[in-house]
C-alpha positions in Angstrom: 3.6 40.7 20.4 3.5 41.3 23.9 6.5 41.4 26.4 7.4 38.6 28.5 7.5 39.1 32.0 9.8 37.5 34.5 9.3 37.1 38.2 10.7 40.7 39.4 8.6 42.7 36.4 5.1 41.2 37.8 6.1 41.7 41.3 6.3 44.8 41.2 3.8 45.7 38.8 2.3 44.0 41.2 3.2 46.2 44.3 2.1 49.5 42.3 -1.9 47.9 42.0 -1.6 47.0 46.0 -2.4 50.1 48.5 -1.6 49.6 52.0 1.5 47.4 53.8 2.7 44.4 51.8 1.0 41.1 53.7 3.9 39.5 54.4 5.1 42.9 56.4 1.8 42.5 58.2 2.3 39.0 58.6 6.1 39.6 60.0 4.7 42.1 62.6 2.1 39.8 64.0 4.9 37.2 64.7 7.3 39.8 66.3 4.3 41.3 68.4 3.0 37.8 69.0 6.7 36.6 70.2 7.0 39.4 72.2 3.5 38.7 74.0 4.4 35.5 74.5 7.3 37.1 76.4 5.3 39.6 78.1 7.6 42.4 77.1 5.8 45.7 76.4 6.4 47.8 73.1 8.2 50.0 75.5 10.7 47.7 76.8 11.6 46.1 73.0 11.6 49.7 71.5 14.4 51.0 74.9 16.5 47.6 73.8 16.4 48.1 70.1 17.1 52.1 70.6 13.8 52.8 69.5 10.1 54.0 70.1 7.3 52.3 71.3 5.5 53.8 68.4 8.1 52.4 66.1 7.1 49.1 67.6 3.7 49.4 66.7 4.4 50.7 62.9 6.4 47.3 63.0 3.9 44.7 64.3 1.4 46.9 62.1 3.4 46.0 58.7 3.0 49.7 58.4 6.8 49.7 58.4 9.1 47.2 56.7 11.5 45.1 59.4 15.2 45.6 57.5 17.6 42.7 57.5 19.7 43.8 60.1 16.8 44.8 62.5 15.4 41.1 62.4 18.5 40.0 63.2 18.3 42.0 66.2 14.7 41.3 67.0 15.6 37.4 66.4 18.3 37.9 68.9 16.0 39.9 71.6 12.9 37.5 71.1 15.1 34.8 71.1 14.3 33.0 68.1 15.6 32.1 64.9 14.9 34.9 62.2 13.1 32.2 60.2 10.2 32.1 62.9 8.7 35.9 61.6 8.1 34.0 58.3 7.1 30.3 59.3 3.2 29.5 58.5 3.3 32.5 55.9 0.5 31.4 53.2 1.7 33.5 50.2 1.7 32.1 46.9 5.1 30.5 47.4 4.0 28.9 50.3 1.1 27.6 48.4 2.8 26.7 45.7 5.3 24.2 48.1 3.1 21.2 49.8 6.1 20.1 51.7 4.8 19.5 55.4 1.5 21.9 55.1 -1.1 21.5 58.0 -4.3 21.0 56.7 -6.8 23.5 57.8 -6.1 24.2 61.4 -3.0 26.4 60.9 -6.1 29.3 60.5 -7.3 28.2 63.8 -4.4 28.2 65.6 -3.3 31.7 63.9 -6.3 33.5 65.4 -6.1 32.2 68.8 -1.9 33.2 69.2 -3.3 36.5 67.8 -5.8 37.2 70.7 -4.4 38.2 74.2 -6.0 36.0 75.9 -4.8 33.0 73.4 -1.0 34.0 74.2 -2.1 34.0 77.8 -3.6 30.3 77.4 -0.2 29.2 75.7 2.0 30.8 78.1 0.8 29.3 81.1 -0.3 25.9 79.7 3.5 25.4 79.0 4.2 26.4 82.1 2.3 23.3 83.6 5.0 20.0 83.8 2.6 17.7 84.7 1.6 15.6 81.9 -1.6 14.2 83.1 -2.1 18.3 84.3 -1.9 19.0 80.6 -3.9 16.3 79.3 -6.6 17.1 81.9 -6.7 20.8 81.1 -6.7 20.0 77.3 -9.6 17.7 78.3 -11.7 20.3 79.3 -11.2 23.0 76.9 -12.1 20.3 74.9 -15.7 19.5 76.3 -16.3 23.3 76.6 -15.6 23.6 73.1 -17.7 20.3 72.2 -21.0 22.0 74.0 -20.6 25.2 72.8 -20.9 24.0 69.2 -24.0 21.6 70.3 -25.6 24.7 71.5 -25.0 26.5 68.1 -26.7 23.9 66.2 
């Protein structure tokens, strides 16, 4: 007779089969990097604020080293975001089982944008535009360029 598994047993067995960093550690690290870049902060600056080397920040951002709870709290304070920011949008199994207010397909495109250096710069500078008419015109311009690219590929 097969022994019933609880969630903890199943998850530890999954972990033993996995090589490399856990997907949530990679995701959290990418969110740390995103926020750091939005603020225009270098890895060295963040590291000094935490009493760490920039190499340790690199390891956090790649998910190679897991970020502990107290360090996560310090990061949220330094990067001026709630702790939840580092987990927002994670598409793991637990998140997929909850429908809630899930976005419909645009989430991946948004993450691709904010994970690129150009996307981070675009977001940073766009957010500095206070005139709503100018924001709309910039958005229309970008949309027009994207539509032309789609037509050229077709």
